[in-house]
Gaussian input, Z-matrix of N, CA and C with variables (Angstrom, degrees):
# hf/3-21g

backbone

0 1
 N
 C     1     B1
 C     2     B2     1     A1
 N     3     B3     2     A2     1     D1
 C     4     B4     3     A3     2     D2
 C     5     B5     4     A4     3     D3
 N     6     B6     5     A5     4     D4
 C     7     B7     6     A6     5     D5
 C     8     B8     7     A7     6     D6
 N     9     B9     8     A8     7     D7
 C    10    B10     9     A9     8     D8
 C    11    B11    10    A10     9     D9
 N    12    B12    11    A11    10    D10
 C    13    B13    12    A12    11    D11
 C    14    B14    13    A13    12    D12
 N    15    B15    14    A14    13    D13
 C    16    B16    15    A15    14    D14
 C    17    B17    16    A16    15    D15
 N    18    B18    17    A17    16    D16
 C    19    B19    18    A18    17    D17
 C    20    B20    19    A19    18    D18
 N    21    B21    20    A20    19    D19
 C    22    B22    21    A21    20    D20
 C    23    B23    22    A22    21    D21
 N    24    B24    23    A23    22    D22
 C    25    B25    24    A24    23    D23
 C    26    B26    25    A25    24    D24
 N    27    B27    26    A26    25    D25
 C    28    B28    27    A27    26    D26
 C    29    B29    28    A28    27    D27
 N    30    B30    29    A29    28    D28
 C    31    B31    30    A30    29    D29
 C    32    B32    31    A31    30    D30
 N    33    B33    32    A32    31    D31
 C    34    B34    33    A33    32    D32
 C    35    B35    34    A34    33    D33
 N    36    B36    35    A35    34    D34
 C    37    B37    36    A36    35    D35
 C    38    B38    37    A37    36    D36
 N    39    B39    38    A38    37    D37
 C    40    B40    39    A39    38    D38
 C    41    B41    40    A40    39    D39
 N    42    B42    41    A41    40    D40
 C    43    B43    42    A42    41    D41
 C    44    B44    43    A43    42    D42
 N    45    B45    44    A44    43    D43
 C    46    B46    45    A45    44    D44
 C    47    B47    46    A46    45    D45
 N    48    B48    47    A47    46    D46
 C    49    B49    48    A48    47    D47
 C    50    B50    49    A49    48    D48
 N    51    B51    50    A50    49    D49
 C    52    B52    51    A51    50    D50
 C    53    B53    52    A52    51    D51
 N    54    B54    53    A53    52    D52
 C    55    B55    54    A54    53    D53
 C    56    B56    55    A55    54    D54
 N    57    B57    56    A56    55    D55
 C    58    B58    57    A57    56    D56
 C    59    B59    58    A58    57    D57
 N    60    B60    59    A59    58    D58
 C    61    B61    60    A60    59    D59
 C    62    B62    61    A61    60    D60
 N    63    B63    62    A62    61    D61
 C    64    B64    63    A63    62    D62
 C    65    B65    64    A64    63    D63
 N    66    B66    65    A65    64    D64
 C    67    B67    66    A66    65    D65
 C    68    B68    67    A67    66    D66
 N    69    B69    68    A68    67    D67
 C    70    B70    69    A69    68    D68
 C    71    B71    70    A70    69    D69
 N    72    B72    71    A71    70    D70
 C    73    B73    72    A72    71    D71
 C    74    B74    73    A73    72    D72
 N    75    B75    74    A74    73    D73
 C    76    B76    75    A75    74    D74
 C    77    B77    76    A76    75    D75
 N    78    B78    77    A77    76    D76
 C    79    B79    78    A78    77    D77
 C    80    B80    79    A79    78    D78
 N    81    B81    80    A80    79    D79
 C    82    B82    81    A81    80    D80
 C    83    B83    82    A82    81    D81
 N    84    B84    83    A83    82    D82
 C    85    B85    84    A84    83    D83
 C    86    B86    85    A85    84    D84
 N    87    B87    86    A86    85    D85
 C    88    B88    87    A87    86    D86
 C    89    B89    88    A88    87    D87
 N    90    B90    89    A89    88    D88
 C    91    B91    90    A90    89    D89
 C    92    B92    91    A91    90    D90
 N    93    B93    92    A92    91    D91
 C    94    B94    93    A93    92    D92
 C    95    B95    94    A94    93    D93
 N    96    B96    95    A95    94    D94
 C    97    B97    96    A96    95    D95
 C    98    B98    97    A97    96    D96
 N    99    B99    98    A98    97    D97
 C   100   B100    99    A99    98    D98
 C   101   B101   100   A100    99    D99
 N   102   B102   101   A101   100   D100
 C   103   B103   102   A102   101   D101
 C   104   B104   103   A103   102   D102
 N   105   B105   104   A104   103   D103
 C   106   B106   105   A105   104   D104
 C   107   B107   106   A106   105   D105
 N   108   B108   107   A107   106   D106
 C   109   B109   108   A108   107   D107
 C   110   B110   109   A109   108   D108
 N   111   B111   110   A110   109   D109
 C   112   B112   111   A111   110   D110
 C   113   B113   112   A112   111   D111
 N   114   B114   113   A113   112   D112
 C   115   B115   114   A114   113   D113
 C   116   B116   115   A115   114   D114
 N   117   B117   116   A116   115   D115
 C   118   B118   117   A117   116   D116
 C   119   B119   118   A118   117   D117
 N   120   B120   119   A119   118   D118
 C   121   B121   120   A120   119   D119
 C   122   B122   121   A121   120   D120
 N   123   B123   122   A122   121   D121
 C   124   B124   123   A123   122   D122
 C   125   B125   124   A124   123   D123
 N   126   B126   125   A125   124   D124
 C   127   B127   126   A126   125   D125
 C   128   B128   127   A127   126   D126
 N   129   B129   128   A128   127   D127
 C   130   B130   129   A129   128   D128
 C   131   B131   130   A130   129   D129
 N   132   B132   131   A131   130   D130
 C   133   B133   132   A132   131   D131
 C   134   B134   133   A133   132   D132
 N   135   B135   134   A134   133   D133
 C   136   B136   135   A135   134   D134
 C   137   B137   136   A136   135   D135
 N   138   B138   137   A137   136   D136
 C   139   B139   138   A138   137   D137
 C   140   B140   139   A139   138   D138
 N   141   B141   140   A140   139   D139
 C   142   B142   141   A141   140   D140
 C   143   B143   142   A142   141   D141
 N   144   B144   143   A143   142   D142
 C   145   B145   144   A144   143   D143
 C   146   B146   145   A145   144   D144
 N   147   B147   146   A146   145   D145
 C   148   B148   147   A147   146   D146
 C   149   B149   148   A148   147   D147
 N   150   B150   149   A149   148   D148
 C   151   B151   150   A150   149   D149
 C   152   B152   151   A151   150   D150
 N   153   B153   152   A152   151   D151
 C   154   B154   153   A153   152   D152
 C   155   B155   154   A154   153   D153
 N   156   B156   155   A155   154   D154
 C   157   B157   156   A156   155   D155
 C   158   B158   157   A157   156   D156
 N   159   B159   158   A158   157   D157
 C   160   B160   159   A159   158   D158
 C   161   B161   160   A160   159   D159
 N   162   B162   161   A161   160   D160
 C   163   B163   162   A162   161   D161
 C   164   B164   163   A163   162   D162
 N   165   B165   164   A164   163   D163
 C   166   B166   165   A165   164   D164
 C   167   B167   166   A166   165   D165
 N   168   B168   167   A167   166   D166
 C   169   B169   168   A168   167   D167
 C   170   B170   169   A169   168   D168
 N   171   B171   170   A170   169   D169
 C   172   B172   171   A171   170   D170
 C   173   B173   172   A172   171   D171
 N   174   B174   173   A173   172   D172
 C   175   B175   174   A174   173   D173
 C   176   B176   175   A175   174   D174
 N   177   B177   176   A176   175   D175
 C   178   B178   177   A177   176   D176
 C   179   B179   178   A178   177   D177
 N   180   B180   179   A179   178   D178
 C   181   B181   180   A180   179   D179
 C   182   B182   181   A181   180   D180
 N   183   B183   182   A182   181   D181
 C   184   B184   183   A183   182   D182
 C   185   B185   184   A184   183   D183
 N   186   B186   185   A185   184   D184
 C   187   B187   186   A186   185   D185
 C   188   B188   187   A187   186   D186
 N   189   B189   188   A188   187   D187
 C   190   B190   189   A189   188   D188
 C   191   B191   190   A190   189   D189
 N   192   B192   191   A191   190   D190
 C   193   B193   192   A192   191   D191
 C   194   B194   193   A193   192   D192
 N   195   B195   194   A194   193   D193
 C   196   B196   195   A195   194   D194
 C   197   B197   196   A196   195   D195
 N   198   B198   197   A197   196   D196
 C   199   B199   198   A198   197   D197
 C   200   B200   199   A199   198   D198
 N   201   B201   200   A200   199   D199
 C   202   B202   201   A201   200   D200
 C   203   B203   202   A202   201   D201
 N   204   B204   203   A203   202   D202
 C   205   B205   204   A204   203   D203
 C   206   B206   205   A205   204   D204
 N   207   B207   206   A206   205   D205
 C   208   B208   207   A207   206   D206
 C   209   B209   208   A208   207   D207
 N   210   B210   209   A209   208   D208
 C   211   B211   210   A210   209   D209
 C   212   B212   211   A211   210   D210
 N   213   B213   212   A212   211   D211
 C   214   B214   213   A213   212   D212
 C   215   B215   214   A214   213   D213
 N   216   B216   215   A215   214   D214
 C   217   B217   216   A216   215   D215
 C   218   B218   217   A217   216   D216
 N   219   B219   218   A218   217   D217
 C   220   B220   219   A219   218   D218
 C   221   B221   220   A220   219   D219
 N   222   B222   221   A221   220   D220
 C   223   B223   222   A222   221   D221
 C   224   B224   223   A223   222   D222
 N   225   B225   224   A224   223   D223
 C   226   B226   225   A225   224   D224
 C   227   B227   226   A226   225   D225
 N   228   B228   227   A227   226   D226
 C   229   B229   228   A228   227   D227
 C   230   B230   229   A229   228   D228
 N   231   B231   230   A230   229   D229
 C   232   B232   231   A231   230   D230
 C   233   B233   232   A232   231   D231
 N   234   B234   233   A233   232   D232
 C   235   B235   234   A234   233   D233
 C   236   B236   235   A235   234   D234
 N   237   B237   236   A236   235   D235
 C   238   B238   237   A237   236   D236
 C   239   B239   238   A238   237   D237
 N   240   B240   239   A239   238   D238
 C   241   B241   240   A240   239   D239
 C   242   B242   241   A241   240   D240
 N   243   B243   242   A242   241   D241
 C   244   B244   243   A243   242   D242
 C   245   B245   244   A244   243   D243
 N   246   B246   245   A245   244   D244
 C   247   B247   246   A246   245   D245
 C   248   B248   247   A247   246   D246

   B1=1.4607
   B2=1.5282
   B3=1.3176
   B4=1.4565
   B5=1.5158
   B6=1.3171
   B7=1.4687
   B8=1.5235
   B9=1.3469
   B10=1.4671
   B11=1.5260
   B12=1.3175
   B13=1.4616
   B14=1.5162
   B15=1.3217
   B16=1.4585
   B17=1.5189
   B18=1.3195
   B19=1.4549
   B20=1.5243
   B21=1.3138
   B22=1.4596
   B23=1.5261
   B24=1.3298
   B25=1.4596
   B26=1.5272
   B27=1.3309
   B28=1.4580
   B29=1.5267
   B30=1.3371
   B31=1.4592
   B32=1.5162
   B33=1.3256
   B34=1.4549
   B35=1.5171
   B36=1.3315
   B37=1.4701
   B38=1.5192
   B39=1.3240
   B40=1.4546
   B41=1.5188
   B42=1.3116
   B43=1.4570
   B44=1.5258
   B45=1.3262
   B46=1.4725
   B47=1.5245
   B48=1.3300
   B49=1.4662
   B50=1.5202
   B51=1.3223
   B52=1.4656
   B53=1.5251
   B54=1.3207
   B55=1.4681
   B56=1.5270
   B57=1.3342
   B58=1.4682
   B59=1.5272
   B60=1.3306
   B61=1.4617
   B62=1.5301
   B63=1.3302
   B64=1.4698
   B65=1.5212
   B66=1.3356
   B67=1.4657
   B68=1.5286
   B69=1.3273
   B70=1.4684
   B71=1.5267
   B72=1.3384
   B73=1.4651
   B74=1.5075
   B75=1.3116
   B76=1.4665
   B77=1.5215
   B78=1.3278
   B79=1.4628
   B80=1.5192
   B81=1.3280
   B82=1.4655
   B83=1.5221
   B84=1.3088
   B85=1.4597
   B86=1.5238
   B87=1.3191
   B88=1.4664
   B89=1.5308
   B90=1.3271
   B91=1.4663
   B92=1.5268
   B93=1.3203
   B94=1.4535
   B95=1.5268
   B96=1.3159
   B97=1.4666
   B98=1.5285
   B99=1.3227
   B100=1.4680
   B101=1.5296
   B102=1.3174
   B103=1.4626
   B104=1.5215
   B105=1.3276
   B106=1.4626
   B107=1.5293
   B108=1.3194
   B109=1.4635
   B110=1.5281
   B111=1.3083
   B112=1.4676
   B113=1.5316
   B114=1.3258
   B115=1.4647
   B116=1.5255
   B117=1.3119
   B118=1.4565
   B119=1.5282
   B120=1.3360
   B121=1.4675
   B122=1.5204
   B123=1.3290
   B124=1.4643
   B125=1.5267
   B126=1.3196
   B127=1.4664
   B128=1.5270
   B129=1.3278
   B130=1.4725
   B131=1.5252
   B132=1.3125
   B133=1.4659
   B134=1.5273
   B135=1.3268
   B136=1.4617
   B137=1.5292
   B138=1.3202
   B139=1.4570
   B140=1.5199
   B141=1.3238
   B142=1.4606
   B143=1.5237
   B144=1.3246
   B145=1.4715
   B146=1.5260
   B147=1.3308
   B148=1.4664
   B149=1.5268
   B150=1.3317
   B151=1.4659
   B152=1.5176
   B153=1.3191
   B154=1.4606
   B155=1.5233
   B156=1.3277
   B157=1.4675
   B158=1.5308
   B159=1.3256
   B160=1.4696
   B161=1.5265
   B162=1.3292
   B163=1.4671
   B164=1.5271
   B165=1.3271
   B166=1.4670
   B167=1.5216
   B168=1.3263
   B169=1.4634
   B170=1.5252
   B171=1.3210
   B172=1.4690
   B173=1.5295
   B174=1.3305
   B175=1.4731
   B176=1.5212
   B177=1.3170
   B178=1.4694
   B179=1.5268
   B180=1.3267
   B181=1.4629
   B182=1.5229
   B183=1.3389
   B184=1.4672
   B185=1.5173
   B186=1.3265
   B187=1.4619
   B188=1.5256
   B189=1.3148
   B190=1.4567
   B191=1.5250
   B192=1.3167
   B193=1.4606
   B194=1.5134
   B195=1.3294
   B196=1.4553
   B197=1.5116
   B198=1.3265
   B199=1.4523
   B200=1.5207
   B201=1.3169
   B202=1.4550
   B203=1.5222
   B204=1.3186
   B205=1.4682
   B206=1.5245
   B207=1.3224
   B208=1.4682
   B209=1.5258
   B210=1.3503
   B211=1.4598
   B212=1.5261
   B213=1.3308
   B214=1.4625
   B215=1.5184
   B216=1.3244
   B217=1.4683
   B218=1.5330
   B219=1.3260
   B220=1.4677
   B221=1.5215
   B222=1.3188
   B223=1.4628
   B224=1.5237
   B225=1.3234
   B226=1.4597
   B227=1.5165
   B228=1.3251
   B229=1.4610
   B230=1.5161
   B231=1.3178
   B232=1.4498
   B233=1.5201
   B234=1.3272
   B235=1.4677
   B236=1.5281
   B237=1.3146
   B238=1.4698
   B239=1.5147
   B240=1.3148
   B241=1.4691
   B242=1.5144
   B243=1.3459
   B244=1.4630
   B245=1.5246
   B246=1.3022
   B247=1.4764
   B248=1.4984
   A1=110.63
   A2=120.15
   A3=120.99
   A4=111.48
   A5=115.67
   A6=121.23
   A7=110.82
   A8=116.74
   A9=118.78
   A10=110.14
   A11=116.28
   A12=119.24
   A13=114.21
   A14=116.92
   A15=117.99
   A16=109.97
   A17=115.63
   A18=120.78
   A19=111.26
   A20=117.48
   A21=120.81
   A22=113.07
   A23=117.73
   A24=121.09
   A25=111.38
   A26=117.37
   A27=122.42
   A28=108.74
   A29=116.34
   A30=119.99
   A31=109.25
   A32=116.98
   A33=121.85
   A34=114.44
   A35=117.19
   A36=120.32
   A37=108.95
   A38=115.17
   A39=121.25
   A40=109.35
   A41=117.35
   A42=121.05
   A43=114.13
   A44=117.97
   A45=120.65
   A46=111.09
   A47=117.12
   A48=120.47
   A49=110.47
   A50=117.04
   A51=120.74
   A52=110.26
   A53=116.63
   A54=120.82
   A55=111.05
   A56=117.13
   A57=121.08
   A58=111.30
   A59=116.17
   A60=120.18
   A61=110.84
   A62=116.74
   A63=119.77
   A64=111.31
   A65=117.62
   A66=121.08
   A67=112.37
   A68=117.36
   A69=119.48
   A70=111.89
   A71=116.12
   A72=120.54
   A73=115.86
   A74=118.01
   A75=120.92
   A76=106.83
   A77=115.96
   A78=120.21
   A79=113.79
   A80=117.51
   A81=120.32
   A82=110.25
   A83=115.27
   A84=121.22
   A85=109.63
   A86=116.96
   A87=121.24
   A88=111.20
   A89=116.47
   A90=120.10
   A91=110.22
   A92=117.28
   A93=120.35
   A94=110.95
   A95=116.95
   A96=121.39
   A97=112.74
   A98=117.84
   A99=120.11
   A100=113.32
   A101=117.79
   A102=121.15
   A103=109.73
   A104=117.77
   A105=120.02
   A106=111.79
   A107=115.94
   A108=121.95
   A109=110.03
   A110=116.15
   A111=121.23
   A112=111.41
   A113=116.48
   A114=119.23
   A115=110.69
   A116=116.53
   A117=120.14
   A118=110.53
   A119=117.11
   A120=119.23
   A121=111.72
   A122=117.75
   A123=120.67
   A124=112.70
   A125=117.19
   A126=120.78
   A127=114.08
   A128=116.84
   A129=120.09
   A130=108.13
   A131=116.33
   A132=119.18
   A133=111.27
   A134=116.26
   A135=121.16
   A136=107.17
   A137=117.01
   A138=121.92
   A139=112.86
   A140=115.56
   A141=121.76
   A142=112.03
   A143=117.22
   A144=120.48
   A145=111.78
   A146=116.63
   A147=119.97
   A148=110.24
   A149=117.34
   A150=120.49
   A151=110.31
   A152=116.96
   A153=121.39
   A154=110.72
   A155=116.03
   A156=120.85
   A157=111.70
   A158=117.75
   A159=118.62
   A160=111.23
   A161=117.78
   A162=120.03
   A163=109.72
   A164=116.99
   A165=120.14
   A166=111.31
   A167=116.97
   A168=120.19
   A169=111.21
   A170=117.01
   A171=120.93
   A172=110.30
   A173=116.64
   A174=120.31
   A175=111.36
   A176=117.43
   A177=120.55
   A178=110.56
   A179=116.31
   A180=120.45
   A181=112.67
   A182=117.01
   A183=118.97
   A184=112.33
   A185=116.13
   A186=121.98
   A187=111.84
   A188=116.01
   A189=121.54
   A190=108.33
   A191=116.20
   A192=121.52
   A193=108.60
   A194=115.85
   A195=120.79
   A196=109.96
   A197=116.15
   A198=121.16
   A199=107.97
   A200=114.64
   A201=118.73
   A202=109.27
   A203=115.64
   A204=120.23
   A205=109.90
   A206=116.68
   A207=120.02
   A208=110.60
   A209=117.45
   A210=120.73
   A211=111.02
   A212=116.22
   A213=120.28
   A214=110.58
   A215=117.18
   A216=121.85
   A217=110.31
   A218=116.87
   A219=120.53
   A220=111.03
   A221=116.88
   A222=121.03
   A223=110.65
   A224=116.56
   A225=120.62
   A226=111.35
   A227=116.86
   A228=121.22
   A229=109.86
   A230=117.68
   A231=122.68
   A232=113.12
   A233=117.19
   A234=121.66
   A235=112.51
   A236=117.20
   A237=119.67
   A238=111.88
   A239=114.33
   A240=119.30
   A241=108.44
   A242=117.63
   A243=119.84
   A244=111.65
   A245=114.83
   A246=119.62
   A247=110.12
   D1=-25.52
   D2=-177.31
   D3=87.63
   D4=-163.63
   D5=-179.63
   D6=-68.52
   D7=133.35
   D8=176.65
   D9=-68.26
   D10=133.62
   D11=-177.15
   D12=-127.65
   D13=-12.58
   D14=-178.95
   D15=-138.16
   D16=166.83
   D17=179.54
   D18=-57.80
   D19=-34.74
   D20=-177.77
   D21=-72.34
   D22=-7.38
   D23=174.28
   D24=-77.88
   D25=-8.86
   D26=-179.32
   D27=-85.85
   D28=132.72
   D29=176.08
   D30=-57.58
   D31=128.64
   D32=178.43
   D33=95.54
   D34=-6.22
   D35=179.62
   D36=-108.49
   D37=109.28
   D38=175.88
   D39=-101.23
   D40=-172.48
   D41=-178.45
   D42=-58.18
   D43=-40.93
   D44=-178.42
   D45=-67.14
   D46=-45.30
   D47=179.64
   D48=-65.75
   D49=-42.34
   D50=178.63
   D51=-60.01
   D52=-40.86
   D53=178.78
   D54=-63.10
   D55=-43.80
   D56=178.54
   D57=-61.41
   D58=-40.84
   D59=179.58
   D60=-66.67
   D61=-43.08
   D62=178.77
   D63=-62.92
   D64=-35.59
   D65=-179.89
   D66=-63.12
   D67=-25.65
   D68=178.64
   D69=-102.26
   D70=12.15
   D71=173.43
   D72=94.05
   D73=5.20
   D74=177.11
   D75=-93.72
   D76=104.07
   D77=-173.41
   D78=-116.21
   D79=-6.32
   D80=-178.77
   D81=-130.59
   D82=160.84
   D83=176.23
   D84=-62.62
   D85=-40.24
   D86=179.77
   D87=-61.91
   D88=-42.20
   D89=179.53
   D90=-64.21
   D91=-40.81
   D92=178.32
   D93=-63.93
   D94=-40.07
   D95=-177.53
   D96=-61.70
   D97=-27.24
   D98=-176.58
   D99=-108.26
   D100=3.18
   D101=179.64
   D102=-84.43
   D103=131.41
   D104=177.47
   D105=-63.60
   D106=143.10
   D107=179.81
   D108=-54.41
   D109=-43.99
   D110=-176.34
   D111=-59.83
   D112=-37.57
   D113=179.33
   D114=-62.66
   D115=-42.21
   D116=-179.99
   D117=-67.12
   D118=-45.40
   D119=-177.80
   D120=-68.60
   D121=-32.59
   D122=179.25
   D123=-72.61
   D124=-32.19
   D125=-173.41
   D126=-99.66
   D127=-9.47
   D128=178.91
   D129=-133.89
   D130=178.35
   D131=173.69
   D132=-98.50
   D133=22.23
   D134=175.96
   D135=-76.87
   D136=130.13
   D137=-178.75
   D138=-70.84
   D139=162.18
   D140=-176.85
   D141=-58.27
   D142=-50.40
   D143=-176.73
   D144=-61.34
   D145=-42.67
   D146=179.60
   D147=-66.95
   D148=-43.02
   D149=178.77
   D150=-60.74
   D151=-44.68
   D152=179.06
   D153=-61.10
   D154=-43.60
   D155=-178.87
   D156=-63.67
   D157=-45.90
   D158=-177.04
   D159=-71.73
   D160=-31.21
   D161=175.31
   D162=-65.68
   D163=-43.31
   D164=178.34
   D165=-62.54
   D166=-40.18
   D167=177.33
   D168=-64.89
   D169=-40.53
   D170=177.88
   D171=-62.61
   D172=-41.79
   D173=178.84
   D174=-61.67
   D175=-37.01
   D176=177.43
   D177=-62.84
   D178=-39.01
   D179=-176.87
   D180=-71.83
   D181=-34.41
   D182=-177.99
   D183=-102.25
   D184=-1.96
   D185=177.76
   D186=53.26
   D187=56.72
   D188=178.49
   D189=-76.59
   D190=121.03
   D191=176.22
   D192=-115.11
   D193=122.48
   D194=-179.43
   D195=-97.76
   D196=145.66
   D197=171.17
   D198=-148.80
   D199=154.52
   D200=179.78
   D201=-75.73
   D202=164.43
   D203=177.06
   D204=-60.22
   D205=-38.17
   D206=179.41
   D207=-63.53
   D208=-42.99
   D209=178.23
   D210=-62.16
   D211=-41.59
   D212=178.05
   D213=-63.55
   D214=-43.23
   D215=178.67
   D216=-59.12
   D217=-47.57
   D218=-179.77
   D219=-62.59
   D220=-39.80
   D221=179.19
   D222=-64.05
   D223=-45.62
   D224=-179.99
   D225=-68.75
   D226=-39.30
   D227=179.96
   D228=-61.73
   D229=-40.51
   D230=-179.88
   D231=-70.20
   D232=-22.71
   D233=-177.06
   D234=-88.81
   D235=-11.88
   D236=-177.78
   D237=-72.18
   D238=144.54
   D239=175.57
   D240=-86.12
   D241=147.86
   D242=177.76
   D243=-63.84
   D244=147.33
   D245=-178.70
   D246=-80.68

């Protein structure tokens, strides 16, 4: 299939689901990957399990890696060169 470029490239997202997501302002795979499940279920008639599944699939496609601010600080602190 190549690089995913639209919401419908996500497993479980067909034309109807993609339309519902676009209606609430989710127009990209990246936006879907970072949208809370609750926001999708509250604003559409997409069920919790389906919303969770498509968000997880979107995260796989964009490789979203989360870390806490403390983890980021430690990573950056370790990468600094001595003065």
